[in-house]
N, CA, C and O of each residue as an XYZ file, in Angstrom:
456
protein
N      36.845     36.783      9.767
C      36.329     37.987     10.363
C      35.516     38.755      9.320
O      35.902     38.857      8.155
N      34.399     39.283      9.765
C      33.553     40.112      8.925
C      33.489     41.493      9.551
O      33.619     41.638     10.766
N      33.289     42.502      8.722
C      33.258     43.878      9.198
C      31.954     44.538      8.754
O      31.515     44.367      7.616
N      31.343     45.293      9.665
C      30.153     46.083      9.356
C      30.423     47.532      9.731
O      31.105     47.813     10.716
N      29.884     48.446      8.939
C      29.987     49.871      9.230
C      28.579     50.437      9.340
O      27.712     50.160      8.510
N      28.369     51.242     10.389
C      27.056     51.818     10.648
C      27.211     53.304     10.945
O      28.293     53.771     11.303
N      26.110     54.040     10.790
C      26.131     55.477     11.059
C      24.868     55.881     11.804
O      23.820     55.250     11.676
N      24.994     56.947     12.583
C      23.867     57.563     13.283
C      24.223     59.029     13.500
O      25.398     59.396     13.475
N      23.222     59.856     13.709
C      23.460     61.264     14.004
C      23.267     61.515     15.489
O      22.484     60.841     16.159
N      23.995     62.497     15.983
C      23.784     62.996     17.335
C      22.941     64.256     17.250
O      22.915     64.933     16.222
N      22.255     64.561     18.336
C      21.577     65.841     18.425
C      22.657     66.905     18.269
O      23.698     66.828     18.923
N      22.427     67.883     17.423
C      23.456     68.873     17.092
C      23.528     69.949     18.170
O      23.089     71.083     17.977
N      24.092     69.561     19.307
C      24.226     70.443     20.467
C      25.575     70.134     21.106
O      25.818     69.005     21.532
N      26.450     71.133     21.172
C      27.836     70.912     21.634
C      27.893     70.305     23.027
O      28.720     69.428     23.276
N      27.039     70.745     23.940
C      27.053     70.202     25.308
C      26.626     68.743     25.331
O      27.232     67.928     26.026
N      25.587     68.409     24.576
C      25.133     67.016     24.524
C      26.179     66.122     23.857
O      26.387     64.988     24.288
N      26.831     66.619     22.819
C      27.870     65.836     22.150
C      29.031     65.581     23.108
O      29.562     64.471     23.161
N      29.426     66.605     23.865
C      30.510     66.426     24.847
C      30.104     65.408     25.909
O      30.926     64.589     26.321
N      28.857     65.447     26.354
C      28.381     64.490     27.356
C      28.356     63.072     26.776
O      28.729     62.114     27.452
N      27.918     62.948     25.533
C      27.898     61.643     24.870
C      29.310     61.060     24.796
O      29.527     59.891     25.117
N      30.259     61.882     24.374
C      31.637     61.406     24.288
C      32.173     61.028     25.666
O      32.934     60.069     25.794
N      31.786     61.764     26.682
C      32.209     61.453     28.044
C      31.702     60.068     28.467
O      32.436     59.312     29.103
N      30.465     59.734     28.121
C      29.916     58.409     28.446
C      30.720     57.297     27.785
O      30.736     56.168     28.275
N      31.386     57.607     26.680
C      32.098     56.575     25.933
C      33.586     56.488     26.268
O      34.311     55.704     25.654
N      34.044     57.275     27.223
C      35.424     57.135     27.695
C      35.545     55.811     28.441
O      34.589     55.377     29.084
N      36.713     55.160     28.363
C      36.873     53.852     29.013
C      36.469     53.843     30.485
O      35.891     52.863     30.954
N      36.757     54.893     31.208
C      36.443     54.918     32.637
C      34.956     55.149     32.922
O      34.522     54.970     34.060
N      34.169     55.540     31.923
C      32.750     55.817     32.144
C      31.825     54.794     31.510
O      30.629     54.780     31.800
N      32.359     53.935     30.646
C      31.529     52.924     30.006
C      31.042     51.897     31.014
O      31.705     51.636     32.018
N      29.909     51.331     30.749
C      29.337     50.325     31.640
C      29.906     48.955     31.270
O      29.833     48.558     30.107
N      30.471     48.224     32.235
C      31.040     46.900     31.917
C      29.992     45.939     31.358
O      30.323     45.074     30.548
N      28.749     46.075     31.772
C      27.679     45.194     31.267
C      27.453     45.411     29.769
O      27.078     44.485     29.050
N      27.681     46.630     29.311
C      27.492     46.928     27.891
C      28.626     46.305     27.081
O      28.386     45.686     26.044
N      29.862     46.469     27.554
C      30.987     45.817     26.870
C      30.778     44.308     26.812
O      31.008     43.686     25.775
N      30.344     43.719     27.922
C      30.114     42.270     27.961
C      29.047     41.870     26.937
O      29.202     40.867     26.240
N      27.973     42.646     26.845
C      26.913     42.305     25.889
C      27.411     42.384     24.452
O      26.973     41.618     23.594
N      28.323     43.308     24.193
C      28.903     43.444     22.857
C      29.759     42.218     22.541
O      29.616     41.609     21.481
N      30.641     41.865     23.464
C      31.488     40.675     23.252
C      30.646     39.404     23.138
O      30.896     38.563     22.274
N      29.638     39.269     24.024
C      28.792     38.069     24.015
C      28.047     37.892     22.694
O      27.700     36.771     22.320
N      27.800     38.997     21.988
C      27.083     38.930     20.712
C      27.980     38.504     19.557
O      27.500     38.290     18.444
N      29.283     38.380     19.817
C      30.204     37.976     18.769
C      30.920     39.142     18.104
O      31.526     38.980     17.045
N      30.852     40.315     18.721
C      31.571     41.484     18.213
C      32.954     41.461     18.854
O      33.080     41.535     20.076
N      33.983     41.359     18.030
C      35.347     41.220     18.542
C      36.075     42.553     18.643
O      37.040     42.680     19.397
N      35.618     43.543     17.890
C      36.178     44.891     17.993
C      35.128     45.885     17.527
O      34.352     45.606     16.613
N      35.114     47.046     18.164
C      34.181     48.100     17.788
C      34.891     49.437     17.960
O      35.521     49.694     18.987
N      34.781     50.279     16.945
C      35.331     51.625     17.002
C      34.240     52.585     16.567
O      33.473     52.289     15.651
N      34.169     53.745     17.229
C      33.211     54.775     16.857
C      33.983     56.066     16.602
O      34.844     56.459     17.389
N      33.658     56.716     15.488
C      34.273     57.980     15.098
C      33.163     59.018     14.935
O      32.002     58.677     14.713
N      33.548     60.305     15.052
C      32.568     61.379     14.915
C      33.145     62.511     14.082
O      34.325     62.844     14.192
N      32.290     63.100     13.244
C      32.594     64.355     12.561
C      31.306     65.183     12.649
O      30.242     64.733     12.224
N      31.413     66.386     13.198
C      30.203     67.176     13.428
C      29.272     66.386     14.320
O      29.661     65.949     15.403
N      28.044     66.203     13.869
C      27.117     65.392     14.670
C      26.856     64.014     14.036
O      25.931     63.311     14.442
N      27.661     63.637     13.053
C      27.531     62.325     12.420
C      28.514     61.352     13.055
O      29.690     61.667     13.238
N      28.017     60.170     13.387
C      28.851     59.127     13.992
C      28.980     57.964     13.016
O      28.078     57.681     12.227
N      30.128     57.300     13.095
C      30.449     56.184     12.220
C      31.027     55.070     13.079
O      31.987     55.293     13.817
N      30.461     53.886     12.994
C      30.901     52.738     13.797
C      31.437     51.642     12.879
O      30.841     51.319     11.852
N      32.569     51.085     13.274
C      33.126     49.913     12.587
C      33.064     48.751     13.576
O      33.601     48.834     14.680
N      32.409     47.679     13.169
C      32.317     46.476     13.996
C      32.999     45.324     13.276
O      32.722     45.060     12.106
N      33.885     44.645     13.975
C      34.456     43.401     13.484
C      33.802     42.292     14.286
O      33.728     42.363     15.513
N      33.327     41.262     13.590
C      32.529     40.227     14.240
C      33.062     38.839     13.899
O      33.743     38.637     12.895
N      32.724     37.889     14.776
C      33.089     36.506     14.497
C      31.902     35.795     13.841
O      30.884     36.412     13.528
N      32.057     34.486     13.641
C      31.038     33.719     12.919
C      29.739     33.555     13.700
O      28.732     33.147     13.120
N      29.727     33.860     15.010
C      28.498     33.712     15.801
C      27.598     34.941     15.699
O      26.443     34.889     16.123
N      28.100     36.041     15.146
C      27.340     37.297     15.139
C      26.255     37.324     14.065
O      26.458     36.882     12.935
N      25.101     37.856     14.453
C      24.070     38.270     13.498
C      23.327     39.437     14.146
O      23.235     39.524     15.370
N      22.801     40.327     13.312
C      22.052     41.462     13.847
C      20.793     40.986     14.564
O      20.382     41.578     15.562
N      20.183     39.922     14.059
C      18.975     39.379     14.687
C      19.284     38.826     16.079
O      18.543     39.064     17.032
N      20.381     38.091     16.178
C      20.787     37.522     17.474
C      21.120     38.639     18.461
O      20.716     38.586     19.623
N      21.849     39.637     18.004
C      22.208     40.772     18.871
C      20.945     41.485     19.359
O      20.840     41.811     20.541
N      19.993     41.728     18.465
C      18.748     42.402     18.843
C      17.974     41.582     19.875
O      17.428     42.140     20.827
N      17.925     40.269     19.692
C      17.227     39.398     20.641
C      17.911     39.416     22.000
O      17.243     39.468     23.033
N      19.235     39.373     22.005
C      19.982     39.420     23.268
C      19.753     40.762     23.973
O      19.539     40.805     25.185
N      19.801     41.843     23.213
C      19.615     43.173     23.794
C      18.217     43.352     24.371
O      18.045     43.985     25.412
N      17.222     42.794     23.695
C      15.828     42.943     24.128
C      15.575     42.313     25.495
O      14.669     42.730     26.217
N      16.381     41.304     25.848
C      16.186     40.626     27.123
C      17.196     41.056     28.183
O      17.240     40.476     29.268
N      18.006     42.065     27.877
C      19.033     42.532     28.804
C      18.631     43.899     29.360
O      18.725     44.901     28.652
N      18.183     43.954     30.625
C      17.721     45.229     31.190
C      18.793     46.321     31.199
O      18.470     47.497     31.035
N      20.039     45.958     31.383
C      21.112     46.960     31.421
C      21.322     47.561     30.031
O      21.544     48.765     29.905
N      21.255     46.738     28.997
C      21.372     47.252     27.628
C      20.190     48.168     27.322
O      20.361     49.215     26.698
N      19.003     47.783     27.754
C      17.824     48.627     27.531
C      17.975     49.973     28.239
O      17.609     51.013     27.690
N      18.512     49.950     29.448
C      18.756     51.186     30.201
C      19.768     52.069     29.465
O      19.566     53.277     29.345
N      20.854     51.467     28.972
C      21.888     52.198     28.236
C      21.296     52.808     26.959
O      21.523     53.981     26.664
N      20.543     52.009     26.212
C      19.955     52.499     24.958
C      19.010     53.669     25.215
O      18.994     54.634     24.452
N      18.229     53.586     26.281
C      17.320     54.673     26.644
C      18.121     55.943     26.955
O      17.751     57.034     26.523
N      19.209     55.797     27.699
C      20.071     56.932     28.026
C      20.674     57.530     26.756
O      20.725     58.752     26.621
N      21.133     56.687     25.819
C      21.787     57.179     24.613
C      20.831     57.913     23.673
O      21.265     58.757     22.888
N      19.517     57.597     23.745
C      18.548     58.290     22.891
C      18.493     59.778     23.229
O      18.046     60.576     22.404
N      18.934     60.163     24.415
C      18.999     61.585     24.785
C      19.952     62.322     23.842
O      19.765     63.508     23.570
N      20.955     61.633     23.353
C      22.017     62.227     22.551
C      21.875     61.938     21.059
O      22.292     62.742     20.225
N      21.290     60.799     20.727
C      21.220     60.363     19.342
C      19.898     60.772     18.708
O      18.892     60.980     19.387
N      19.936     60.880     17.393
C      18.701     61.112     16.643
C      18.773     60.315     15.355
O      19.854     60.063     14.822
N      17.637     59.933     14.873
C      17.587     59.183     13.625
C      18.061     60.067     12.478
O      17.881     61.285     12.498
N      18.660     59.443     11.493
C      19.052     60.168     10.291
C      17.783     60.568      9.536
O      16.747     59.920      9.689
N      17.849     61.617      8.732
C      16.646     62.114      8.055
C      15.911     61.065      7.223
O      14.695     61.161      7.063
N      16.607     60.081      6.696
C      15.993     59.065      5.831
C      15.714     57.754      6.563
O      15.330     56.769      5.933
N      15.903     57.726      7.887
C      15.682     56.502      8.672
C      14.190     56.253      8.861
O      13.371     57.170      8.804
N      13.869     54.989      9.087
C      12.503     54.632      9.459
C      12.270     55.081     10.895
O      13.227     55.301     11.638
N      11.033     55.216     11.285
C      10.684     55.658     12.632
C      11.340     54.766     13.684
O      11.158     53.548     13.672
N      12.108     55.378     14.600
C      12.756     54.643     15.682
C      14.068     53.994     15.306
O      14.729     53.415     16.168
N      14.471     54.069     14.047
C      15.710     53.445     13.595
C      16.888     54.333     13.982
O      16.882     55.536     13.721
N      17.897     53.729     14.606
C      19.077     54.470     15.037
C      20.246     54.146     14.122
O      20.314     54.626     12.991
N      21.161     53.332     14.618
C      22.347     52.990     13.834
C      21.910     52.324     12.538
O      21.162     51.347     12.556
N      22.381     52.856     11.413
C      22.007     52.327     10.101
C      23.224     51.698      9.431
O      24.312     52.273      9.411
N      23.015     50.515      8.888
C      24.067     49.785      8.186
C      24.444     50.527      6.904
O      23.581     50.938      6.129
N      25.740     50.687      6.701
C      26.243     51.371      5.515
C      26.692     50.346      4.482
O      27.141     49.258      4.840
N      26.573     50.687      3.210
C      27.035     49.828      2.123
C      28.428     50.249      1.700
O      28.692     51.436      1.508
N      29.315     49.283      1.555
C      30.662     49.576      1.062
C      30.572     49.892     -0.423
O      29.955     49.154     -1.192
N      31.195     51.001     -0.817
C      31.175     51.376     -2.242
C      32.575     51.354     -2.839
O      32.718     51.498     -4.053
N      33.615     51.177     -2.024
C      34.985     51.130     -2.529
C      35.837     50.307     -1.588
O      35.671     50.370     -0.370
N      36.737     49.544     -2.148
C      37.735     48.809     -1.381
C      39.044     48.837     -2.150
O      39.088     48.391     -3.297
N      40.090     49.339     -1.563
C      41.376     49.480     -2.226
C      41.872     48.160     -2.797
O      42.472     48.133     -3.871
N      41.621     47.060     -2.079
C      42.119     45.759     -2.511
C      41.065     44.926     -3.242
O      41.301     43.754     -3.538
N      39.897     45.523     -3.537
C      38.870     44.794     -4.288
C      39.358     44.555     -5.709
O      40.093     45.362     -6.276
N      38.938     43.443     -6.263
C      39.340     43.104     -7.643
C      38.222     43.405     -8.592
O      38.359     43.192     -9.796
């Protein structure tokens, strides 16, 4: 198993943040989106928030790659619809490239690292 951590900012508006969190409740998530995540080789995903900063932990199997996931998403109309909806709530981080959302984070510490 491999793990990736990513971050993105939300628009700093309490109502929009509450709406974003509502979309991510189990009863409001789109089953097609969960399926696309599993199909890409992501075995677990958790998202955390502090203020308007979001942090995602993805655990993936050996079939996962960011390139493969991007290619799968590009041809999935439901994923494209979801991503368009989420842009209402998300914003690029100040140092992101134009249009870049979730940014891969570098691990700088591991308790069990040697």
